[in-house]
Kinemage of the C-alpha trace (Angstrom):
@kinemage 1
@onewidth
@group {chain A} dominant
@subgroup {mainchain}
@vectorlist {calphas} color= white
{ca unk a 1} P 115.465 144.735 89.928
{ca unk a 2} L 114.255 144.463 86.300
{ca unk a 3} L 117.649 143.088 85.256
{ca unk a 4} L 117.492 140.415 87.961
{ca unk a 5} L 113.988 139.437 86.876
{ca unk a 6} L 115.085 139.271 83.230
{ca unk a 7} L 118.002 137.000 84.210
{ca unk a 8} L 115.636 134.768 86.133
{ca unk a 9} L 113.249 134.466 83.173
{ca unk a 10} L 116.139 133.821 80.789
{ca unk a 11} L 117.498 131.032 83.016
{ca unk a 12} L 114.050 129.434 83.184
{ca unk a 13} L 113.600 129.559 79.402
{ca unk a 14} L 117.037 128.077 78.807
{ca unk a 15} L 116.120 125.079 80.955
{ca unk a 16} L 112.911 124.426 79.030
{ca unk a 17} L 112.830 121.669 76.431
{ca unk a 18} L 110.354 122.825 73.749
{ca unk a 19} L 110.442 119.455 72.001
{ca unk a 20} L 108.479 116.720 73.745
{ca unk a 21} L 109.660 113.215 72.861
{ca unk a 22} L 107.239 110.402 73.586
{ca unk a 23} L 107.644 106.662 73.233
{ca unk a 24} L 105.585 103.612 72.276
{ca unk a 25} L 104.985 100.349 74.104
{ca unk a 26} L 106.750 97.483 72.357
{ca unk a 27} L 105.823 94.610 74.683
{ca unk a 28} L 104.346 93.746 78.071
{ca unk a 29} L 105.658 90.680 79.922
{ca unk a 30} L 104.091 90.040 83.300
{ca unk a 31} L 104.636 93.152 85.434
{ca unk a 32} L 107.116 94.693 83.006
{ca unk a 33} L 106.338 97.181 80.243
{ca unk a 34} L 108.980 97.764 77.565
{ca unk a 35} L 108.923 100.914 75.440
{ca unk a 36} L 111.178 102.466 72.793
{ca unk a 37} L 111.340 105.805 74.599
{ca unk a 38} L 111.335 108.489 75.879
{ca unk a 39} L 114.819 109.039 77.311
{ca unk a 40} L 114.074 109.616 81.003
{ca unk a 41} L 116.009 108.688 84.149
{ca unk a 42} L 115.212 105.805 86.494
{ca unk a 43} L 112.613 106.886 89.041
{ca unk a 44} L 110.701 109.267 86.754
{ca unk a 45} L 107.012 108.674 86.097
{ca unk a 46} L 105.477 108.284 82.643
{ca unk a 47} L 101.840 108.009 81.556
{ca unk a 48} L 100.905 105.150 79.239
{ca unk a 49} L 97.861 106.250 77.243
{ca unk a 50} L 95.006 103.725 76.844
{ca unk a 51} L 91.379 103.919 75.764
{ca unk a 52} L 90.406 103.928 79.463
{ca unk a 53} L 92.755 106.809 80.321
{ca unk a 54} L 96.387 107.334 81.306
{ca unk a 55} L 98.131 104.674 83.411
{ca unk a 56} L 101.013 106.019 85.547
{ca unk a 57} L 104.184 103.907 85.399
{ca unk a 58} L 107.644 104.327 86.872
{ca unk a 59} L 110.884 103.812 84.982
{ca unk a 60} L 112.737 100.958 86.725
{ca unk a 61} L 115.538 100.187 84.270
{ca unk a 62} L 116.772 99.914 80.710
{ca unk a 63} L 117.335 97.102 78.255
{ca unk a 64} L 119.521 98.016 75.304
{ca unk a 65} L 117.817 101.069 73.707
{ca unk a 66} L 114.454 100.474 75.417
{ca unk a 67} L 113.168 101.664 78.784
{ca unk a 68} L 111.527 99.331 81.321
{ca unk a 69} L 108.494 100.535 83.242
{ca unk a 70} L 106.282 99.081 85.951
{ca unk a 71} L 102.668 100.170 86.444
{ca unk a 72} L 101.428 101.955 89.547
{ca unk a 73} L 97.960 100.565 88.811
{ca unk a 74} L 96.864 97.480 86.836
{ca unk a 75} L 97.959 97.045 83.223
{ca unk a 76} L 94.516 96.483 81.693
{ca unk a 77} L 94.071 98.433 78.488
{ca unk a 78} L 97.757 98.666 77.561
{ca unk a 79} L 98.483 97.390 74.077
{ca unk a 80} L 101.402 97.320 71.696
{ca unk a 81} L 101.941 100.816 70.372
{ca unk a 82} L 100.342 102.635 73.330
{ca unk a 83} L 101.882 106.080 73.692
{ca unk a 84} L 104.300 106.682 76.597
{ca unk a 85} L 104.375 110.320 77.767
{ca unk a 86} L 106.953 111.510 80.354
{ca unk a 87} L 105.707 113.535 83.295
{ca unk a 88} L 109.152 114.969 83.933
{ca unk a 89} L 109.258 114.475 87.710
{ca unk a 90} L 109.404 111.612 90.241
{ca unk a 91} L 106.616 110.636 92.627
{ca unk a 92} L 105.522 112.996 95.391
{ca unk a 93} L 102.988 112.663 98.223
{ca unk a 94} L 100.944 115.295 100.099
{ca unk a 95} L 102.050 116.270 103.606
{ca unk a 96} L 100.800 118.709 106.221
{ca unk a 97} L 98.413 118.985 109.151
{ca unk a 98} L 95.491 118.535 106.738
{ca unk a 99} L 96.230 114.824 106.328
{ca unk a 100} L 96.059 114.002 110.045
{ca unk a 101} L 93.251 111.520 110.643
{ca unk a 102} L 93.236 110.515 106.976
{ca unk a 103} L 93.906 107.181 105.259
{ca unk a 104} L 95.896 107.281 102.014
{ca unk a 105} L 96.888 104.725 99.423
{ca unk a 106} L 100.518 103.999 98.571
{ca unk a 107} L 100.664 106.991 96.209
{ca unk a 108} L 99.151 109.517 98.627
{ca unk a 109} L 95.551 109.492 97.370
{ca unk a 110} L 92.739 109.440 99.995
{ca unk a 111} L 90.809 106.159 100.257
{ca unk a 112} L 88.791 106.796 103.441
{ca unk a 113} L 85.727 108.204 101.639
{ca unk a 114} L 86.049 111.520 103.542
{ca unk a 115} L 86.384 113.607 100.413
{ca unk a 116} L 89.455 115.170 98.766
{ca unk a 117} L 92.471 116.370 100.715
{ca unk a 118} L 92.905 120.108 101.435
{ca unk a 119} L 94.480 122.094 98.611
{ca unk a 120} L 97.119 123.873 100.710
{ca unk a 121} L 99.216 120.755 101.373
{ca unk a 122} L 102.917 120.421 100.595
{ca unk a 123} L 104.073 117.925 97.971
{ca unk a 124} L 107.173 116.061 99.136
{ca unk a 125} L 109.257 113.601 97.072
{ca unk a 126} L 109.012 110.056 98.391
{ca unk a 127} L 112.705 109.327 97.793
{ca unk a 128} L 115.208 111.254 99.856
{ca unk a 129} L 118.670 110.673 101.290
{ca unk a 130} L 118.947 109.906 105.032
{ca unk a 131} L 120.227 112.774 107.227
{ca unk a 132} L 123.973 113.342 107.368
{ca unk a 133} L 125.337 111.304 110.318
{ca unk a 134} L 126.809 114.471 111.846
{ca unk a 135} L 123.461 116.279 111.651
{ca unk a 136} L 121.823 113.601 113.800
{ca unk a 137} L 121.364 114.518 117.445
{ca unk a 138} L 122.368 111.853 119.964
{ca unk a 139} L 119.450 109.953 121.511
{ca unk a 140} L 119.276 110.655 125.222
{ca unk a 141} L 115.588 111.069 126.156
{ca unk a 142} L 113.187 108.149 126.705
{ca unk a 143} L 109.977 107.978 124.689
{ca unk a 144} L 106.987 106.976 126.794
{ca unk a 145} L 104.891 104.405 124.920
{ca unk a 146} L 102.258 103.661 127.577
{ca unk a 147} L 103.039 99.942 127.144
{ca unk a 148} L 104.540 98.700 130.422
{ca unk a 149} L 106.878 96.018 129.076
{ca unk a 150} L 108.475 98.601 126.746
{ca unk a 151} L 108.766 101.416 129.277
{ca unk a 152} L 110.157 99.137 131.980
{ca unk a 153} L 112.357 96.473 130.380
{ca unk a 154} L 112.813 97.672 126.773
{ca unk a 155} L 112.833 101.452 127.154
{ca unk a 156} L 112.981 103.257 123.825
{ca unk a 157} L 114.549 106.619 123.069
{ca unk a 158} L 112.964 109.345 120.955
{ca unk a 159} L 114.476 108.722 117.529
{ca unk a 160} L 115.324 105.055 118.048
{ca unk a 161} L 114.501 102.391 115.448
{ca unk a 162} L 113.326 99.015 116.678
{ca unk a 163} L 111.922 95.878 115.051
{ca unk a 164} L 109.048 93.687 116.223
{ca unk a 165} L 109.764 90.127 115.106
{ca unk a 166} L 106.948 87.586 115.187
{ca unk a 167} L 105.018 84.987 113.281
{ca unk a 168} L 101.483 85.622 112.100
{ca unk a 169} L 98.686 85.855 114.645
{ca unk a 170} L 100.838 86.583 117.711
{ca unk a 171} L 99.489 90.102 118.265
{ca unk a 172} L 101.918 92.463 116.536
{ca unk a 173} L 99.177 94.602 114.926
{ca unk a 174} L 97.420 94.909 118.285
{ca unk a 175} L 100.720 95.948 119.905
{ca unk a 176} L 101.300 98.602 117.224
{ca unk a 177} L 97.786 99.948 117.865
{ca unk a 178} L 98.444 100.137 121.617
{ca unk a 179} L 101.615 102.159 121.040
{ca unk a 180} L 99.893 104.464 118.523
{ca unk a 181} L 97.124 105.288 121.025
{ca unk a 182} L 99.288 105.650 124.120
{ca unk a 183} L 102.701 107.001 123.099
{ca unk a 184} L 103.825 110.567 123.800
{ca unk a 185} L 104.703 111.169 120.129
{ca unk a 186} L 103.243 114.285 118.480
{ca unk a 187} L 102.273 112.485 115.247
{ca unk a 188} L 101.887 108.849 114.225
{ca unk a 189} L 102.548 107.752 110.645
{ca unk a 190} L 101.481 104.156 110.028
{ca unk a 191} L 102.384 102.231 106.894
{ca unk a 192} L 100.398 99.057 106.208
{ca unk a 193} L 102.334 97.319 103.431
{ca unk a 194} L 100.951 94.159 101.833
{ca unk a 195} L 98.144 93.745 104.380
{ca unk a 196} L 95.000 91.764 103.638
{ca unk a 197} L 92.151 94.072 102.656
{ca unk a 198} L 90.022 92.732 105.508
{ca unk a 199} L 92.648 93.633 108.098
{ca unk a 200} L 92.942 97.322 107.204
{ca unk a 201} L 89.584 98.422 108.597
{ca unk a 202} L 89.957 95.987 111.473
{ca unk a 203} L 93.296 97.556 112.441
{ca unk a 204} L 91.967 101.108 112.223
{ca unk a 205} L 88.713 100.520 114.123
{ca unk a 206} L 89.837 97.844 116.593
{ca unk a 207} L 93.549 98.441 117.231
{ca unk a 208} L 94.088 102.130 116.396
{ca unk a 209} L 90.598 103.404 117.299
{ca unk a 210} L 89.408 107.011 116.965
{ca unk a 211} L 91.757 108.205 119.715
{ca unk a 212} L 94.821 107.027 117.809
{ca unk a 213} L 93.546 108.029 114.358
{ca unk a 214} L 93.116 111.717 115.295
{ca unk a 215} L 96.881 112.289 115.384
{ca unk a 216} L 97.815 109.684 112.798
{ca unk a 217} L 98.269 109.351 109.060
{ca unk a 218} L 97.724 105.836 107.702
{ca unk a 219} L 99.269 104.798 104.362
{ca unk a 220} L 97.831 101.559 102.970
{ca unk a 221} L 98.887 99.292 100.095
{ca unk a 222} L 97.033 95.992 100.321
{ca unk a 223} L 98.392 92.706 98.991
{ca unk a 224} L 96.386 92.962 95.754
{ca unk a 225} L 98.138 96.188 94.698
{ca unk a 226} L 101.035 96.066 92.210
{ca unk a 227} L 104.427 95.302 93.745
{ca unk a 228} L 105.684 98.783 92.885
{ca unk a 229} L 102.835 100.422 94.837
{ca unk a 230} L 103.601 98.266 97.895
{ca unk a 231} L 107.221 99.404 97.778
{ca unk a 232} L 106.216 103.041 97.255
{ca unk a 233} L 103.819 102.894 100.230
{ca unk a 234} L 106.763 102.308 102.584
{ca unk a 235} L 108.661 105.261 101.111
{ca unk a 236} L 105.529 107.452 101.082
{ca unk a 237} L 104.932 106.839 104.800
{ca unk a 238} L 108.586 107.642 105.522
{ca unk a 239} L 108.457 110.863 103.461
{ca unk a 240} L 105.370 112.048 105.365
{ca unk a 241} L 107.088 111.261 108.676
{ca unk a 242} L 110.137 113.251 107.533
{ca unk a 243} L 107.960 116.278 106.777
{ca unk a 244} L 106.606 116.362 110.347
{ca unk a 245} L 110.075 115.679 111.775
{ca unk a 246} L 111.485 118.674 109.891
{ca unk a 247} L 108.885 120.802 111.697
{ca unk a 248} L 110.554 119.825 114.976
{ca unk a 249} L 107.959 117.248 116.005
{ca unk a 250} L 108.473 113.881 117.666
{ca unk a 251} L 107.094 111.427 115.106
{ca unk a 252} L 106.262 107.754 115.604
{ca unk a 253} L 106.639 105.834 112.326
{ca unk a 254} L 105.187 102.320 112.384
{ca unk a 255} L 105.423 99.941 109.445
{ca unk a 256} L 103.728 96.570 109.085
{ca unk a 257} L 105.587 94.877 107.576
{ca unk a 258} L 109.141 95.170 106.278
{ca unk a 259} L 108.987 91.543 105.156
{ca unk a 260} L 106.187 92.272 102.692
{ca unk a 261} L 108.127 95.324 101.521
{ca unk a 262} L 111.043 92.987 100.771
{ca unk a 263} L 108.801 90.492 98.985
{ca unk a 264} L 107.399 93.273 96.781
{ca unk a 265} L 110.907 94.444 95.860
{ca unk a 266} L 111.838 90.840 95.081
{ca unk a 267} L 108.948 90.710 92.575
{ca unk a 268} L 110.281 93.859 90.926
{ca unk a 269} L 113.869 92.597 90.886
{ca unk a 270} L 112.950 89.266 89.324
{ca unk a 271} L 110.793 91.026 86.714
{ca unk a 272} L 113.681 93.228 85.540
{ca unk a 273} L 116.073 90.274 85.371
{ca unk a 274} L 117.959 90.324 88.684
{ca unk a 275} L 119.335 86.950 89.817
{ca unk a 276} L 117.812 85.443 92.980
{ca unk a 277} L 120.760 85.618 95.381
{ca unk a 278} L 119.755 84.690 98.959
{ca unk a 279} L 116.853 82.249 99.383
{ca unk a 280} L 115.211 83.743 96.318
{ca unk a 281} L 115.704 87.386 97.334
{ca unk a 282} L 117.372 89.626 94.749
{ca unk a 283} L 120.336 91.907 95.593
{ca unk a 284} L 118.188 95.039 95.261
{ca unk a 285} L 116.140 93.977 98.300
{ca unk a 286} L 119.167 94.196 100.599
{ca unk a 287} L 120.333 97.415 98.921
{ca unk a 288} L 116.930 99.040 99.467
{ca unk a 289} L 116.430 98.069 103.132
{ca unk a 290} L 119.027 100.488 104.586
{ca unk a 291} L 117.813 103.253 102.264
{ca unk a 292} L 114.376 102.899 103.857
{ca unk a 293} L 115.319 102.211 107.482
{ca unk a 294} L 118.137 104.762 107.791
{ca unk a 295} L 115.768 107.621 106.983
{ca unk a 296} L 114.159 107.278 110.418
{ca unk a 297} L 115.912 108.587 113.516
{ca unk a 298} L 116.964 111.998 114.769
{ca unk a 299} L 117.907 115.042 112.690
{ca unk a 300} L 118.858 118.643 113.508
{ca unk a 301} L 115.262 119.251 114.557
{ca unk a 302} L 112.681 116.661 115.583
{ca unk a 303} L 112.892 112.897 115.507
{ca unk a 304} L 111.329 109.831 113.906
{ca unk a 305} L 111.018 106.850 116.215
{ca unk a 306} L 110.684 103.859 113.893
{ca unk a 307} L 108.904 100.620 114.810
{ca unk a 308} L 109.049 98.040 112.022
{ca unk a 309} L 107.345 94.652 112.141
{ca unk a 310} L 109.119 91.656 110.606
{ca unk a 311} L 107.451 88.313 109.887
{ca unk a 312} L 109.521 85.336 111.029
{ca unk a 313} L 107.548 82.250 110.091
{ca unk a 314} L 108.454 79.245 112.204
{ca unk a 315} L 110.553 81.427 114.516
{ca unk a 316} L 113.423 81.578 111.980
{ca unk a 317} L 115.310 84.677 113.182
{ca unk a 318} L 118.052 83.960 110.602
{ca unk a 319} L 115.651 84.388 107.690
{ca unk a 320} L 117.333 86.839 105.218
{ca unk a 321} L 115.026 89.840 105.775
{ca unk a 322} L 114.974 89.365 109.558
{ca unk a 323} L 118.753 89.003 109.723
{ca unk a 324} L 119.378 92.071 107.576
{ca unk a 325} L 116.858 94.265 109.413
{ca unk a 326} L 118.162 93.228 112.828
{ca unk a 327} L 121.632 94.407 111.806
{ca unk a 328} L 120.360 97.848 110.755
{ca unk a 329} L 117.980 98.701 113.609
{ca unk a 330} L 118.735 99.799 117.173
{ca unk a 331} L 117.019 96.896 118.892
{ca unk a 332} L 114.531 94.099 118.426
{ca unk a 333} L 111.439 92.816 120.213
{ca unk a 334} L 110.529 89.152 119.757
{ca unk a 335} L 106.914 88.050 120.214
{ca unk a 336} L 106.595 84.479 121.466
{ca unk a 337} L 103.857 82.119 120.298
{ca unk a 338} L 104.303 80.091 123.485
{ca unk a 339} L 103.535 83.156 125.606
{ca unk a 340} L 100.500 83.887 123.455
{ca unk a 341} L 99.292 80.326 124.118
{ca unk a 342} L 99.602 81.123 127.838
{ca unk a 343} L 97.356 84.162 127.282
{ca unk a 344} L 100.181 86.610 128.040
{ca unk a 345} L 99.652 89.675 125.820
{ca unk a 346} L 101.610 91.469 124.554
{ca unk a 347} L 103.543 88.234 124.105
{ca unk a 348} L 106.999 89.844 124.434
{ca unk a 349} L 109.839 87.410 125.063
{ca unk a 350} L 112.007 89.624 127.271
{ca unk a 351} L 114.856 87.105 127.190
{ca unk a 352} L 115.212 87.362 123.388
{ca unk a 353} L 114.463 91.102 123.104
{ca unk a 354} L 116.764 94.072 123.567
{ca unk a 355} L 116.729 97.850 123.266
{ca unk a 356} L 120.301 98.823 122.425
{ca unk a 357} L 119.816 102.427 123.488
{ca unk a 358} L 118.143 101.722 126.828
{ca unk a 359} L 121.374 102.362 128.839
{ca unk a 360} L 121.556 105.841 127.240
{ca unk a 361} L 117.978 106.924 128.013
{ca unk a 362} L 117.318 105.664 131.579
{ca unk a 363} L 119.147 106.211 134.865
{ca unk a 364} L 121.256 103.595 136.659
{ca unk a 365} L 118.498 102.704 139.139
{ca unk a 366} L 116.061 101.902 136.303
{ca unk a 367} L 118.703 99.890 134.462
{ca unk a 368} L 119.600 97.897 137.570
{ca unk a 369} L 115.939 97.019 138.176
{ca unk a 370} L 115.489 95.879 134.564
{ca unk a 371} L 118.671 93.766 134.654
{ca unk a 372} L 117.610 92.138 137.927
{ca unk a 373} L 114.194 91.171 136.524
{ca unk a 374} L 115.764 89.844 133.332
{ca unk a 375} L 118.170 87.784 135.422
{ca unk a 376} L 115.324 86.272 137.473
{ca unk a 377} L 113.342 85.470 134.321
{ca unk a 378} L 116.378 83.842 132.666
{ca unk a 379} L 117.040 81.782 135.818
{ca unk a 380} L 113.513 80.402 135.733
{ca unk a 381} L 113.675 79.613 132.001
{ca unk a 382} L 116.909 77.634 132.449
{ca unk a 383} L 115.231 75.388 135.035
{ca unk a 384} L 111.725 75.431 133.534
{ca unk a 385} L 111.819 71.800 132.387
{ca unk a 386} L 112.902 70.526 135.812
{ca unk a 387} L 110.293 72.661 137.555
{ca unk a 388} L 107.458 71.619 135.233
{ca unk a 389} L 108.016 67.869 135.792
{ca unk a 390} L 108.471 68.288 139.552
{ca unk a 391} L 112.150 67.271 139.542
{ca unk a 392} L 113.293 70.449 141.287
{ca unk a 393} L 113.102 70.415 145.102
{ca unk a 394} L 112.442 73.746 146.825
{ca unk a 395} L 115.430 74.962 148.830
{ca unk a 396} L 118.074 73.452 146.517
{ca unk a 397} L 118.992 76.801 144.985
{ca unk a 398} L 117.998 80.150 146.534
{ca unk a 399} L 118.181 81.939 143.177
{ca unk a 400} L 115.802 79.462 141.525
{ca unk a 401} L 113.489 79.665 144.551
{ca unk a 402} L 113.343 83.448 144.170
{ca unk a 403} L 112.720 83.153 140.425
{ca unk a 404} L 109.823 80.712 140.989
{ca unk a 405} L 108.321 83.027 143.608
{ca unk a 406} L 108.547 86.145 141.444
{ca unk a 407} L 107.635 84.661 138.036
{ca unk a 408} L 103.881 85.461 138.367
{ca unk a 409} L 104.738 89.091 139.164
{ca unk a 410} L 107.111 89.288 136.193
{ca unk a 411} L 104.391 87.899 133.922
{ca unk a 412} L 101.981 90.521 135.306
{ca unk a 413} L 104.584 93.172 134.447
{ca unk a 414} L 104.538 91.978 130.839
{ca unk a 415} L 100.765 91.556 130.534
{ca unk a 416} L 98.564 94.538 129.724
{ca unk a 417} L 94.982 95.062 128.581
{ca unk a 418} L 94.563 96.400 125.050
{ca unk a 419} L 92.940 99.670 126.128
{ca unk a 420} L 95.124 100.169 129.205
{ca unk a 421} L 97.570 103.099 129.202
{ca unk a 422} L 100.192 102.914 131.943
{ca unk a 423} L 102.308 105.951 132.924
{ca unk a 424} L 106.082 105.585 132.698
{ca unk a 425} L 106.591 106.197 136.442
{ca unk a 426} L 104.083 103.492 137.334
{ca unk a 427} L 105.988 100.957 135.224
{ca unk a 428} L 109.167 101.731 137.196
{ca unk a 429} L 107.250 101.400 140.498
{ca unk a 430} L 106.041 97.914 139.497
{ca unk a 431} L 109.649 96.875 138.835
{ca unk a 432} L 110.717 98.206 142.245
{ca unk a 433} L 107.944 96.220 143.918
{ca unk a 434} L 109.022 92.981 142.190
{ca unk a 435} L 112.693 93.365 143.123
{ca unk a 436} L 112.114 94.500 146.725
{ca unk a 437} L 109.507 91.913 147.799
């Protein structure tokens, strides 16, 4: 026993580096800090010492013999010659039951004025490889969201990843709040990336409410935070979700929005000298998206159901971020501004939306009902212009006649009050009533 302990101590001592090598800041250009050392790998955190205290920065690259850092807070107080001290480890965030109901910043620090976090929390690294594809369990069970249009026509599986694509002001934050309050997930982890400061409290008190907050962790990085913090907020939220998933829990991870995550990474890429490749986005943006999105899903134990919002200004679904995200995820939900103008909320365009795993998580009867309703809705939309100007004469086409008759019921299926929670079985019964009448 003593020999084993001696070997353990000897191994530990051999790994220690008794000589600490620090560096000095040589220049600061915009968001980028250049220093002549120390020799640390990309991803490690260093402290830049100022008169106001230490400023944490992350190593993001190298230029000749110098290292490039980006601050995790503002750069005020940094001057030429400021000492750069390595911490020796990458970023970690706290995780555990003690953070449920809490609101954290992008680096895992509490910002909800409820005091410090408990001391017995785990510290988990924010960067981690996605699960091995062969360790992922197949998705076969539906996840009840309590939102009728999802449970009926866009049924999600536990561990599925889906995107909500919409312009601003169409109700995506409200929809995320409805799902957070009503879903059957054990834990919600919500990442608010690049949000306006005003909207954070509004989302928590109006959309999420106390009922949703009790079993949620909210990670916030507002638009005024450094680009690196906005990127880290997305990874921090994912790391916390992974911790609960590894405990065997069904986790709902919601992120608003992936577009702002991409914009923040573009800022970083341009600062370190990357060329703008696609509509101003740097290559690192498209390399980082799958590393973030693939971490959600099933594993050997537990699951992370990922819902990611994507901003598509002007309805441009071929915008680079939207196009890339749509190719990675397992389905997409499109929110329509026209439906919002008709006071149909949530404004889900069922014709443009799809859940790729729905056939695997519902029975044939459910799938047949959903396909029939989609068919009726599509039939009406094809003839909508003729119907609206009175050019269509009733009795010309039985299928169009049926679509006109059942359109109000289909719209009622989509519509739902913000605080209304509808059981999964009731959603199926509404579909049966529409098809059978």
